[in-house]
N, C-alpha and C positions, 0 to 999 in steps of 0.2 A: 886352903882354897882349892876347889876341885877344878878340873879342866874346863868344864862348861862355864864356870864363873869367869875364868881367865879369858876365855874367847869373847865373852860378852863385853868385858872391860876393854879389850883390844879394839873391838868394833866401835865402841863409843869414843875412844880416843881418836880413831881415824876420822870419824865423822866430825869431831870437834876441830881437828886440824884442817879438814877440807873447808869447813865453814869460815874459819879464820882467813884462809888463803883467798877465798872469794871476796871477803870484805876488803882485804889489802889491795886486790886487783882493781876493785871498783874505785878505791881511793886514789889509785895511780892514774886513772883515766882523766885527762884534763877536761875542764868544762869547755863547751863550744864558745868560740870567740865571735862576738857580734861584729859584722862587717857593715860599715856605713855605706849607703847607696851612693853610686857615682853620680855626681850632678851632671845634667844635660848641658852641653856647651853649644851655643848657637853657631852654625856654620858661617864663616866669614868668606864672602866672595873673593875670588882671586883678583888681584889688582889688574885693571885694564891697561892695555898698551898705551904708551904715551903718544898722543896725536902727532902725526908727521904731515908735512906739506908735500903735495905732489909736485914734482919739478918736471917741467916740459920745456924742450928746446927745439928750435926750428928757425926757418927763415920767413921774413915778411914779404908778401907779394901783393901787387895791386888787386883790389877787389874786382876791377874790370880792366882788361887790357886787350888791345887788338892791333894787328898789322892791317892797315887800311890800304886799299888798292882800287884801281878803276875796274869797272866791269867790261870795258871795251879797250881796245888797243889804240895807240896813237902816239904822237910826239908830245913830250912834256913841254907845255908852253909857259907855265908860270907856277911858282911855289909861293904861296901866300903867307906861310908861317915859318918860324925859325925854331930851332931846338930849344926847349925850355919854355915855350909859350904856353899860356893857359888858354884853352879854347872852349867854346860853348857848342852844344849840339846844334848841327846845321851850319856851322861856320865853314867857309870855304878853306880847304887845305891846299889844293892845287888844281890846275886845269890842263886839259889837253888841247891841242890845236883842233878846232871844231868847224873849220870852213866847210868841209864836205858835209858834215852833219847838218849845219845850218842851211846849206843849199838844198839838201834832201827835205828838210822841214819846209822850206819855201815851196818846193814842188808839191809837197803834200797839201799845203794850205791852198795852193792854186787849184789842185784837183778837187778839193772840198767845195770851193766856190763854184767851180764849173758843174759839179754834180748836183749841188743844191739848186742852181739856176735851172738845170735840166729837169729836176724834179718839179719845180714850180711850173715850168712850161707844160710838162706832161700832165700835171694835175689840172691845169687850166684847159688843156685840150680834152681831157676826159670829161670835164664838166660841160663843155660845149657840145661834144658829141652825144652825151647823155640827153641833153635838152633837145637836140635834133631827133634823137631816136624816139623821144616821147611824142613828138609831132609827126612821126613816121616819115621824116625827111631822109633819114638814113636807116639802114638795117640795124636791128638790135645787136647783131653780132659785132658790128663796128663799135658800138658803145662799150660792149664787153671788152673788146680788144684794147680800146683806149684806156679803160679802167685798169687792166692788167699792166699796160705800159707805164701808167703813172705809178703803180705799186713797185714795178721794177726800178723806176727812176729813184724812188725813195730808198730802196735797198742799196742802190749804187751810191747814193749820198751817204748812207750810214757806213758803207764800206770805206768810202773816202775819209770820213771823219776818224774811223778806227786807224787807218793808215797814217793820218796826220798825228794822232796821239802816239803811235809807235815811233814816228820820226821825232816827236818832241821828247819822248823818253830817251831815245838814242842821243839826242843833243845834250840832254841833262846829264847823261852818263859820262860826258866829257868834263864834268865838274865834280871834284871829289870833296865831300863834306864830312865833318866830324859826326860820328854816330852818337856820341855822348859827351858830356862835360868831362874834360880831363886836361892832361898836359902832354905836349909833344916831347917825346924823349928821343926820337930819331926821325930824320926826314931827309929826303934827297936834297943835295946842296945845289945842283946845277940843273939848268933846263936844257932842252934840245935832245935829251935822250928819248929813244923810242921805247915806250912802255907796252908790254903785253898785258892782256887781261889777267888780273890776279897778281901781278908783280907788286910787291910792297913799295909804297911811296913813303909812308910814315908809320911810326908806332905811337899809339895813343894810350895813355894809362890814366886811370882815375886814382889819384893818390890821396884823396881826402878820406878814404877808408881802405885800410889794408887788411890782409888776412894772414894770420900766422899758420903756416903749414908745418905740422909736426907729427910725430908718431909716438905711440905708447906701447908698453909691453902687454902681453895677455893678462898678467896679474893685475894690471892697473885699469883694465877696462871697466870694472865695476866701481872704481873709485871716482869716476868723473861722469858727468851727465850733461846733456845739452842744456844750455842756460846758465851753467856755472860761471861765476866771475873769477877771472885770473888777473894777476898783476904781471904785466909784461915789462921787463927791464932790459934796456939796451946796454951795450958795452960802455957807453958814455955815462951810465947811471940814471938815465931818464926812465921814469916809471909811468905807465899808462894802464888803465883798467881795460880789459878785454872780456869778451863773452864767447863761450863755446857755442858754435853754431852747428857743427857736424862731427859725429863720431861714426866711423865706418867699422863695424864689427866684423872685419875680415882681415886676417893676418897675411902679411906678405910672405910668399913662399920661401924667400931667402932670409930676410931679417927677422921674420916671425913677430912683426910689429904691426899695429893697426893705425891707419891715418886719423888725424884729428885736425879740425880747422877752427880757428878762433878769430872772430871779428875784432879788429883793433881800430878805433877811431883815430883819425889823423887830420882833424880840421885845421890845426895850426901849422901843419906841415913839419912838425918837429921830428918825425920818424922818416926813415929812408927805406924805400922798397929795395928788397934784396939783402937787407941787414940780417945778421944772425942774432937772435935774441933768446932770452930765457923767460919762462913764465912760471908763476907759482899759483897753485890753486888756493883761493881764499878759504874755502871750506876745509877744515882739518880732515885728514884722511887717517883712519886708524891703522897703526902698523900691524903687519902680519907676522 
């Protein structure tokens, strides 16, 4: 075998070995593994917060209350009510000595009578002079003067009536009356004291309807609204439904809380003004 033949055989052997190696490498490559698609999972909403009740606390105050006093000064003559009495609007609470006021009213009434009589005389005189002037019995200027005198007399009578009304009002100011239906919670016990204008004689409170005055934090402002119903509970365990009437969206500079007012009916008188109570909002408030 010559050298050329040996070289050819070597090349064929190398080619055969290379081909076998490629087949073995292909056999060693693993087949692709099929991956199943991941199923879509529907998103579940996060659980909502458990509803909480908004708690409010504060004190009950009368819906209407007033320190009542005389508009004029004088000596306290009589007190017609006692502490705890229920009174109606217009009922007499107390009176001042009014002798001087009544005398002034009498003078004013007499002045009215005189002025009205003078006005009638002047009107009659003007009528007579006008008739004479038409017959040329007197100058026309005299008729004009009589007419003006009658008009002046009418004005004087009107002034006298106004003065009489002022005297009547002054006399009425010596009588102190209740401005509204309510209950007397404080009143002068003795008479004879000299009262000045504006000095309190009694305190009157309307106790059939109370108002719960409370405050809430800034975070609670959006949890309550006007018209909401709340359950008011006293320290004695009594429960009454109230209704939110006012929410002031203005925080106090010190406490950083906003005022709230709640109407509380008290027709049976079971609640006491000034009592400290707690109230719970009926409508659930979501926790934050």
